[in-house]
VEXDREN-2710 file (C-alpha; in Angstrom, 1 decimal):
% VEXDREN-2710
k/r/px/py/pz
1/MET/78.5/160.0/129.6
2/GLN/78.7/163.2/127.8
3/ARG/82.5/162.6/127.3
4/ALA/81.8/159.0/126.3
5/ALA/79.3/160.2/123.5
6/GLN/81.8/162.9/122.2
7/VAL/84.7/160.1/122.2
8/LEU/82.4/157.7/120.2
9/LEU/81.5/160.5/117.6
10/SER/85.0/161.5/117.1
11/ARG/86.1/157.9/116.6
12/ILE/83.3/157.4/114.3
13/LEU/84.1/160.3/112.2
14/ALA/87.9/159.2/112.1
15/LEU/86.6/156.1/110.3
16/LEU/85.3/157.7/107.3
17/PRO/87.7/158.3/104.4
18/SER/87.1/162.1/103.4
19/PRO/85.9/165.3/104.9
20/TYR/83.0/165.3/102.7
21/LEU/81.9/161.8/104.2
22/ARG/82.4/163.2/107.4
23/ASP/80.3/166.5/106.9
24/SER/77.4/164.3/105.5
25/LEU/77.6/162.0/108.7
26/LYS/77.3/165.1/111.0
27/ALA/74.4/166.7/108.9
28/LEU/72.3/163.4/109.0
29/LEU/73.0/163.0/112.9
30/LEU/72.0/166.8/113.2
31/LEU/68.8/166.2/111.1
32/LEU/67.9/162.9/113.3
33/LEU/68.8/164.7/116.7
34/GLN/66.5/167.7/115.8
35/GLY/64.1/166.2/113.2
36/HIS/61.4/165.6/116.1
37/GLY/60.7/162.3/114.5
38/LYS/60.1/163.7/111.0
39/ALA/63.8/163.8/109.5
40/ARG/64.1/163.4/105.9
41/PRO/67.1/164.5/103.8
42/GLN/65.3/167.4/102.1
43/HIS/64.8/168.9/105.7
44/SER/68.7/169.3/106.1
45/GLN/69.9/172.8/106.2
46/THR/73.7/171.9/105.8
47/LYS/73.6/169.5/103.0
48/SER/71.5/168.9/99.8
49/PRO/69.0/166.0/99.8
50/SER/71.1/164.6/96.7
51/ALA/74.2/164.7/98.8
52/LEU/72.6/162.7/101.8
53/SER/71.0/160.3/99.3
54/ARG/74.4/159.4/97.9
55/PHE/76.1/159.1/101.2
56/LEU/73.3/156.8/102.2
57/ASN/72.9/154.6/98.8
58/LEU/76.1/155.1/97.0
59/TYR/79.2/156.0/98.5
60/PRO/81.6/153.2/100.2
61/TRP/81.8/153.7/104.1
62/PRO/82.6/151.4/106.6
63/THR/78.9/150.7/108.1
64/ARG/80.2/147.4/109.7
65/ALA/83.1/149.1/111.2
66/LEU/80.9/151.8/112.8
67/ILE/78.7/149.2/114.2
68/ARG/81.5/147.3/115.7
69/LEU/83.0/150.5/117.2
70/THR/79.7/151.7/118.7
71/ARG/79.1/148.2/120.3
72/ARG/82.6/148.6/121.9
73/GLU/82.1/151.9/123.3
74/ALA/78.7/150.6/124.7
75/GLU/80.6/147.7/126.3
76/LYS/83.2/150.2/128.0
77/ALA/80.1/152.2/129.1
78/LEU/78.3/149.0/130.5
79/GLU/81.9/147.9/132.1
80/GLY/82.0/151.3/133.6
81/ALA/78.7/151.4/135.4
82/ARG/78.6/147.9/136.6
83/ARG/78.6/147.3/140.1
84/ARG/81.7/145.7/141.8
85/GLY/81.4/143.4/144.6
86/GLY/78.5/141.3/145.9
87/PRO/76.4/139.0/143.4
88/LYS/76.3/139.5/139.8
89/PRO/74.2/142.7/139.0
90/ARG/71.1/141.8/136.7
91/LEU/71.1/143.2/133.1
92/LEU/67.7/143.1/131.1
93/VAL/68.0/142.0/127.5
94/VAL/65.0/143.3/125.9
95/LEU/63.5/141.8/122.6
96/ASP/60.8/144.0/120.8
97/LEU/59.2/143.7/117.5
98/VAL/58.4/147.2/115.7
99/THR/56.6/147.5/112.3
100/LEU/57.7/150.6/110.3
101/GLU/54.7/151.1/108.2
102/LYS/55.6/152.0/104.5
103/ARG/53.4/153.0/101.5
104/GLY/54.5/152.8/97.9
105/ARG/56.8/150.6/95.9
106/PHE/60.0/149.4/97.7
107/PRO/61.0/146.4/95.2
108/HIS/64.3/145.7/97.2
109/LEU/62.8/145.9/100.4
110/PRO/61.0/142.8/102.5
111/LEU/58.0/144.5/103.0
112/SER/55.1/142.3/104.4
113/PHE/51.9/142.2/106.5
114/PHE/52.1/141.5/110.3
115/HIS/48.6/142.1/112.3
116/GLY/47.4/144.1/109.6
117/GLN/50.3/146.4/109.2
118/TRP/52.1/146.5/106.0
119/GLY/55.9/147.5/106.2
120/LEU/59.2/146.6/107.5
121/HIS/59.3/144.4/110.7
122/LEU/62.2/144.8/113.0
123/VAL/63.4/142.6/115.6
124/VAL/65.5/144.7/117.9
125/LEU/67.5/143.8/120.8
126/TYR/68.6/146.3/123.6
127/LEU/70.2/146.3/126.8
128/VAL/68.9/148.2/130.0
129/TYR/71.1/148.5/133.2
130/GLY/70.2/151.1/135.6
131/ASP/69.8/154.3/133.7
132/LEU/71.6/152.9/130.7
133/ARG/69.7/152.1/127.4
134/ILE/71.9/150.5/124.6
135/PRO/70.5/149.4/121.3
136/TRP/72.6/146.4/120.4
137/ALA/71.3/144.7/117.1
138/TYR/68.5/144.2/114.7
139/ARG/67.1/141.7/112.3
140/LEU/64.6/142.1/109.8
141/TRP/61.8/139.6/109.8
142/ARG/60.6/138.8/106.1
143/GLY/57.2/137.6/106.7
144/LYS/55.5/134.1/106.7
145/GLY/57.5/131.3/105.2
146/GLU/60.7/132.9/106.2
147/LYS/62.8/132.6/109.4
148/SER/60.3/132.8/112.3
149/LEU/60.3/135.6/114.9
150/SER/61.5/133.2/117.4
151/LEU/64.5/131.9/115.6
152/LEU/65.6/135.5/114.7
153/ALA/65.2/136.7/118.5
154/LEU/67.3/133.4/119.5
155/ARG/70.1/134.4/116.8
156/LEU/70.2/138.1/118.5
157/LEU/70.6/136.5/121.7
158/SER/73.6/134.2/120.7
159/SER/75.2/137.3/119.3
160/LEU/75.9/138.8/122.7
161/PRO/79.5/138.7/123.7
162/PRO/80.5/136.0/126.3
163/TRP/82.0/138.6/128.8
164/LEU/78.3/139.8/129.4
165/LYS/77.1/136.3/130.7
166/GLY/80.3/136.2/132.8
167/ALA/79.8/140.0/134.2
168/PHE/76.1/140.1/134.4
169/ARG/73.0/138.0/135.4
170/LEU/71.2/138.2/132.0
171/ARG/67.3/138.2/132.2
172/VAL/65.8/138.3/128.8
173/VAL/62.4/140.1/128.3
174/ALA/60.3/139.9/125.4
175/ASP/56.8/140.8/124.3
176/THR/54.0/138.6/123.1
177/ALA/55.5/138.3/119.5
178/PHE/58.1/135.9/120.9
179/GLY/55.9/133.8/123.4
180/THR/56.4/130.6/121.5
181/SER/57.5/127.2/123.0
182/ARG/60.5/127.3/120.6
183/PHE/61.6/130.5/122.0
184/LEU/61.2/129.7/125.6
185/LEU/63.0/126.2/125.0
186/GLY/66.0/128.2/123.2
187/VAL/66.5/130.5/125.9
188/ARG/66.6/127.8/128.7
189/ARG/69.1/125.9/126.7
190/MET/71.3/129.1/126.7
191/GLY/71.0/128.9/130.5
192/LEU/69.2/132.3/130.7
193/GLU/66.2/133.3/132.6
194/ALA/63.2/134.9/130.7
195/ILE/60.1/136.9/130.9
196/VAL/57.8/136.6/128.0
197/GLY/54.6/137.9/126.9
198/VAL/52.1/135.3/126.0
199/ARG/48.6/135.3/124.6
200/ARG/45.5/135.0/126.9
201/ASP/44.2/131.9/124.9
202/ARG/47.4/130.0/125.3
203/HIS/46.5/126.5/125.9
204/LEU/47.8/124.6/129.2
205/ARG/48.5/121.1/129.5
206/GLY/45.7/119.1/130.7
207/GLY/43.2/121.4/129.2
208/GLY/42.1/124.9/129.7
209/HIS/44.0/128.2/128.7
210/LEU/45.8/131.0/130.5
211/ALA/43.1/133.5/131.0
212/GLN/41.2/130.9/133.0
213/LEU/43.6/131.2/135.7
214/ARG/42.7/133.4/138.7
215/ARG/45.9/132.6/140.9
216/GLN/48.5/135.3/140.2
217/GLY/52.1/133.8/140.1
218/GLY/51.0/130.1/139.7
219/ARG/53.0/127.3/138.3
220/VAL/51.5/126.1/135.0
221/TYR/52.7/123.8/132.4
222/LEU/52.0/125.2/128.7
223/ARG/51.2/122.9/125.9
224/GLY/54.5/122.1/124.1
225/LEU/56.9/122.8/127.0
226/SER/58.4/120.1/129.2
227/PHE/59.2/122.2/131.8
228/PRO/56.9/124.5/134.2
229/VAL/56.7/128.4/134.2
230/TRP/55.1/130.9/136.5
231/ALA/52.0/132.9/135.1
232/PHE/51.3/136.6/135.9
233/ARG/49.0/139.3/134.6
234/TYR/49.2/143.2/134.3
235/ARG/47.0/146.0/133.3
236/TYR/48.3/147.4/130.0
237/PRO/46.9/151.1/129.3
238/LEU/45.3/151.5/126.2
239/PRO/46.0/154.4/123.7
240/GLY/42.4/155.5/123.7
241/GLY/42.1/155.4/127.3
242/GLY/41.2/152.6/129.7
243/TRP/43.0/149.4/130.1
244/GLU/43.1/145.5/129.4
245/TRP/44.6/142.5/130.8
246/ARG/47.5/141.1/129.4
247/TYR/49.5/137.9/130.3
248/GLY/53.0/136.8/130.7
249/VAL/55.2/133.7/131.8
250/ALA/58.4/133.6/133.9
251/THR/60.9/130.8/133.7
252/ALA/61.5/131.5/137.4
253/ARG/59.2/132.5/140.3
254/THR/61.6/134.9/141.7
255/MET/61.3/136.9/138.3
256/LEU/57.6/137.7/138.6
257/VAL/58.0/141.2/140.4
258/TRP/60.6/141.9/137.3
259/GLY/58.0/140.9/135.0
260/ARG/55.5/143.4/136.0
261/LYS/58.3/146.0/136.3
262/ARG/59.5/145.1/132.8
263/PHE/56.2/146.8/131.3
264/ALA/56.8/149.9/133.2
265/ILE/59.8/150.4/131.6
266/GLU/59.6/153.5/129.2
267/HIS/58.7/152.2/125.6
268/PHE/62.1/152.3/123.5
269/PHE/60.2/152.4/120.1
270/ARG/58.2/155.3/121.1
271/ALA/61.1/157.6/121.5
272/MET/62.8/155.9/118.3
273/LYS/59.7/156.8/116.4
274/SER/58.6/160.1/117.7
275/GLU/61.9/161.7/118.0
276/PHE/64.7/159.8/116.2
277/SER/62.7/159.2/113.1
278/LEU/63.3/155.4/112.7
279/GLY/60.5/154.8/110.2
280/GLN/61.1/158.1/108.2
281/PHE/63.5/156.5/105.7
282/GLY/62.8/157.1/101.9
283/GLN/65.7/155.1/100.6
284/ARG/64.6/152.3/98.1
285/SER/67.8/150.4/98.3
286/ALA/68.5/147.8/101.3
287/VAL/71.7/149.4/102.0
288/GLY/70.4/152.9/102.3
289/VAL/67.6/151.6/104.7
290/HIS/70.0/149.7/106.7
291/ARG/72.2/152.7/107.0
292/PHE/69.5/155.2/107.9
293/LEU/68.1/152.5/110.6
294/VAL/71.7/152.3/112.0
295/LEU/72.1/156.1/112.1
296/SER/68.7/156.5/114.0
297/LEU/69.9/154.1/116.5
298/LEU/73.2/155.8/116.9
299/ALA/71.4/159.2/117.4
300/TYR/69.4/157.7/120.0
301/LEU/72.4/156.2/121.8
302/LEU/74.1/159.7/121.8
303/ALA/71.3/161.5/123.0
304/HIS/70.7/159.1/125.7
305/TRP/74.2/159.3/126.9
306/VAL/73.9/163.1/127.0
307/ARG/70.5/162.9/128.7
308/VAL/72.2/160.8/131.6
309/GLU/74.3/163.6/132.5
310/GLY/71.5/166.4/131.8
311/GLU/69.3/168.2/133.8
312/GLY/66.8/165.8/135.7
313/GLY/63.6/165.2/133.6
314/LEU/64.9/165.8/130.2
315/THR/62.3/165.1/127.6
316/TRP/63.8/163.3/124.4
317/ARG/63.2/166.1/122.2
318/GLU/65.1/168.3/124.9
319/ALA/67.9/165.5/125.0
320/GLY/68.3/165.5/121.2
321/VAL/68.7/169.4/121.3
322/LEU/71.4/168.9/124.0
323/ALA/73.1/166.3/122.3
324/ALA/73.3/168.4/119.0
325/ARG/74.8/171.3/121.2
326/VAL/77.3/169.3/122.9
327/LEU/78.3/167.1/120.0
328/LEU/77.9/169.2/116.7
329/PRO/78.4/172.8/117.7
330/ASP/79.9/173.9/114.3
331/LEU/76.9/172.7/112.6
332/LEU/74.4/174.6/114.9
333/VAL/76.7/177.7/114.3
334/ARG/76.3/177.3/110.4
335/VAL/72.4/176.8/110.7
336/VAL/72.3/179.9/112.7
337/LEU/74.3/181.9/110.3
338/LEU/72.4/180.5/107.5
339/GLU/69.0/181.6/108.8
340/LEU/70.7/185.2/109.5
341/HIS/71.8/185.3/106.0
342/THR/68.2/184.4/104.6
343/LEU/66.8/187.1/106.8
344/GLY/69.4/189.6/105.2
345/LEU/70.8/190.1/108.8
346/TRP/74.4/188.4/107.8
347/PRO/76.8/189.5/106.9
348/PRO/76.6/192.7/108.8
349/GLY/77.3/196.0/106.9
350/GLY/79.8/195.8/104.1
351/GLY/83.4/195.1/103.5
352/GLY/85.9/193.2/101.5
353/GLY/85.4/189.6/102.9
354/LEU/83.7/186.6/101.5
355/CYS/80.6/185.4/103.4
356/SER/81.6/182.0/105.4
357/VAL/78.2/180.8/105.0
358/CYS/77.5/181.2/101.3
359/GLY/81.1/182.1/100.2
360/ARG/79.9/184.5/97.6
361/CYS/78.8/187.6/99.0
362/LYS/81.2/190.1/100.5
363/PHE/81.1/192.0/103.8
END
């Protein structure tokens, strides 16, 4: 997978029309891989904040082509990892909602409240197959009165390439924000299986609600649904310690075990926020924020591909550092030389040449 990451980065750099833009992209990726969740343009050691701001907000470069190219390479990775022979392998299609909390004025961004949080709300779809984790697409939820979360999620599902459905048995996994009758009905119409979190007070046909059930794996009819689902509950660990019961439903009884396993999968957004700076954008234009989010997801994908072949037990921080060493060695050397130059240890001695770091002093 390290080779796949190197190929992807080289092809992305080939999309950019000038060396200046390529340098800016590499500087931003280095920042995201080593930013430890707090990457900002002003933290870059190889490009000025104004240069990176212009790259994100002003300069014309093919963002959509970058996304399409990344998806093609991700499809190749999935196809290469797919088991041949026997029944179709299962591919988890995970839908999650994340709020990127923001303060200040962002007049060009659709900020809104959701569950008491003010910020940008993203519906993200990513794919899980074996050790592979592939961010695929995201949509912005613009708040109440706009398109519903369920509709955005269904549109993301419909954007998956047809060959995936032919090559894999897709299982949709979604959190409680998507546990509506509309979403379950839409997934069923697509011919997909689903495991969805639901509220404990969800009403049942005939009276009562889900939390009153004592039998695990029982078939139930939710109010507003014409077909049965199978209910389960699981212990959810709370951040401050302890746990609470949470509930979910599956559209097929055979998926109950997978339903419980789904919530043991690593939290994708925890890694995105803590190591790849998903919510650390400072741009106030829609295109600048979109590009920052895309590059943050790209940094995660590159680090993940490098991590798959790395030493066992790598943390995401270690994976980001390793990815920077593998993919951006020239920038890392430049950063080290800049540090030495700042400390007065480079250039060594004297001479007649120009320093390759600052281009001014002689050695």
